[in-house]
N, C-alpha and C positions, 0 to 999 in steps of 0.2 A: 619807817620801815618796821614791819612785824617779822618775827622769827617763828616758824613752826619747826619744832624740834623733831629730828628723825634719828634713827640709830647711827647713821653715818655722817650727819651734819645738820644743816638747816635748810629750810625752804624760805627764801626771802620774799616777802609780799610787800609791795609798795603801799604807802599810806593812801594814795588816791584809789588804789584797787580796793582796799578795805573800806574806804568811804563809799565807793560804788556799791558795795554789798550792803552798807547801811541804807543807801538809797533804794536798793531792791527790796529790803525789808519794809521800808516805808511804803513802797508801792503796793505791797501785798497786805499791809496792816489794816485791821479794822473788821469788826463784825457786830452782831447785836450786843454782845457783852462788852466789847472794847470801844464801841462807838466809832465815829469818824473824826476827822480833823480838817480844819480849813485855815487858809486856802490850800487845798490839797496839793496842787501842782507845785506851788512855791515851797511848801514844807518838804515835799519829796526832793525837790531840787536842792534845798538847803542841806538835807541829809547827805545827798550824793556828792556835794562839793565841799563838805565841811573840812576836809583836809587838803584843800587846793593849795594852801600855802607851802606844802611840802614838795611840790613838783620840782622846784629847782634843786633842793637838797637831795632829792632822790637821784638826780642826774650826777651828783658828785657827793656821795655819802662819805661820812667820816668813819675812821677806823677805831674800834674799841680794842686797844692793845691787850686788854685783859682776856678777851674772848677770842681774838683773832678773826672776828667777823665785823661787818658794818654795824655801827650802833643801831640798836632798836630804839624806838621812840621813847621808851622809859629810861634809857641810859644816857640820853643826850644831856649835856650841861645846860643849865637854865639859860645861859647867855645865847646859845644857839636856838633854843626853843622860842625865846621871846623875839628873836630876830625873825624867825619864820612866821610867827603869828602877827608880828607888827606889819608885815607886808600883805596880809590877807585882804584887807579892805580894798586895796588897789586892784585885786584880782576878781573879787566877787561883785563889785559895784556894777560891772557890765552885765551881770546876770539879772539884775533887778534888786530893788530895795528890800523886799521882804526876805528873800534868801540871804542877802548880805547881812541883814539884821540877825537872823538866826545863826549864821556862821560866826559873827562877831560875839554874840552872846555865848555861843559854845566855847569859843576861845577864852573869854574872860572867866567863864565858869570853871574851866580846867585849872587856871592859875589860882582861883579862889579856893578850890577844893584840895589841890595838891601843892603844898607850900614848901617844897624843898628849896625853892629859890630864896627863902629867908635865911639860908645858911651862910650867906656872905653879904657884906654891905654893897658890893658891886652889883650882884644880881638882884638884890632887893631894890636898888635904885632903878635899874632897868625895867623890872617888872612893874613897879609902882607907876613909873612914867607911862608904860604901855597901858596899864589899866585905866589911868586917868584919861588918856587919849581915846581909848575905846569907849569908855562911859560917855564921853562927850559926843562921839560919833553915833553911838546908839540912841542917845537922846535926840539928836538931830534927825535920825532916820524915823524914829517914832513920831516926831512932830510932823514930818512930811507925810507919813502914812496915815496919820489920824486926820489929816486935812484932805485926804484923797477919798472920793466917794466910794471907790471900789474896796479900798483896804481899811476903811474906818472901823468896820465891825470886827475886823481881824486883829486889831491892835489895842484891844482892851488889855489891861494887865493880866487878867485871867487867861485870855486866849494865848497871849504871848508866852506866859509861864508854862501852859500846858504843852504848847508846841516846842518850847525849849527843852522841856523834860523828855518829850518824845524823841527829839534828835539825840539827846544824851543817851537814852536807853538803846536806840538803834546802833549808836556808836559802840556801846558796851557789848551788845549782842554780837555785832560784827567782829569785834576784837576776839571774843571768846571762840567764835566759830572759825575764823581764819587761822588762829593760832592752834586750833585743834582741841576741842572740848573732850577731855578724857575721863571726867567724872561728873556726877550730878552737881549742878550749881544753881543757886537761886539769885534772882534779880528782884529787888524790892522797889516799892513805891511806883509801880507802873500805872499810868493813868488808864482808867476804864470809862465806860459810859456813865457810871454812877459814883465813881470814887477812885480808889487805888487798890492794887492787889500785888501779890508776889508771883513772879513767873519762875517756873522750875524747868530747867533744861537737863535732859538725861541722855547720854549716849546709849544706843541700842547695841547690846552684846559687845560692849567695849569697842565699838566701831564709831570713831568720832566723825565719820562721814554721814551718819544717820542719827538724827537727834529727835527725841520726843519732847514735846512742849506741852506744859500744863499750867494754867488753862490755855486753850487754843486762842491765839490772838489775831488770827489771819482770816481773810475772807475766802481763801481757797482751801481745799482739803489737804493740799500738800504744797510746800514751797521748796523749789529746787534752786540752789545758788551755785553758779559756776564762776571761777576766778583763776587767774594765773599767778605763778610764782617762779622763782629761779633757784635752782639747786646749787648750794655751796657745800662741797664735801671737804675742802681743805682750809685750815686756818693759816693766816698769813701775819706777817709782822710789819708790812710796809703798806701805806695807804694807796700808793699808786698801783701796787700789785693787786691789792684788794679790789680797786675799781676796775682794773682790767679783767680780773677773774669774774667779777659780777657781769661785766659787759659780755663775756664769752660764755657765761653759765647756761646750762641747759634749762629751757623753759618747760614747765610742767603745768598741766591743767588739773585743778581740783574741783570737787563738787561736794556740796553738803545738802542733804535733804532733811527738811523739817516736817514732822508728822505729829498728829495729835497723840496724847498719851493714851 
């Protein structure tokens, strides 16, 4: 779950909703400067379902007693996060091997980069077991794909690494946009047609619903994103009460428009 802060409370945005926006960015991505990516449909699918493991938690979110709101994804204990990600392969496999590989790589990449799980022996053991299981699963998928005439050219280390990085950047961009980008922000190491670059996103007139992008990474002249969230105006101290408040919360539609600098 993501939180967009408002003067009176938060707008709660579900992880699968944010992932859908990452998928929308993927579908619009690419031009002469940023190049294309292949296999395009499978990579777009991987971006769109990269947080599919959160579906069950989103139905019964846990309460952060310090804030009075449901946990956002950055606040969750490592034990819950690794449980969520451990079940992902069973959900993605029915979508196809290539998308499943990208989602698995995205999950292990998160635990490799953000290592708060090392703060306790219990969470360290859980995450290390998860990583070893996922590494074996990824190796198996790559072997299958490399022996498939359609996917063989898309499973070289270079292609997989580029697609993995693209899914990660669409994830970051979607997070920033869904939570409300209020000031200029740079995103580094973005794959292009000839190397890598830095992407700069800037709100227009302090309005985080309209964002300038430099350099322009998309095939269209404008990218409009629409997504839903739920408004939570009151803090609570009871998890059951929080879940009921979330179930009864007012839905709100938001839009973010990306334009060239």
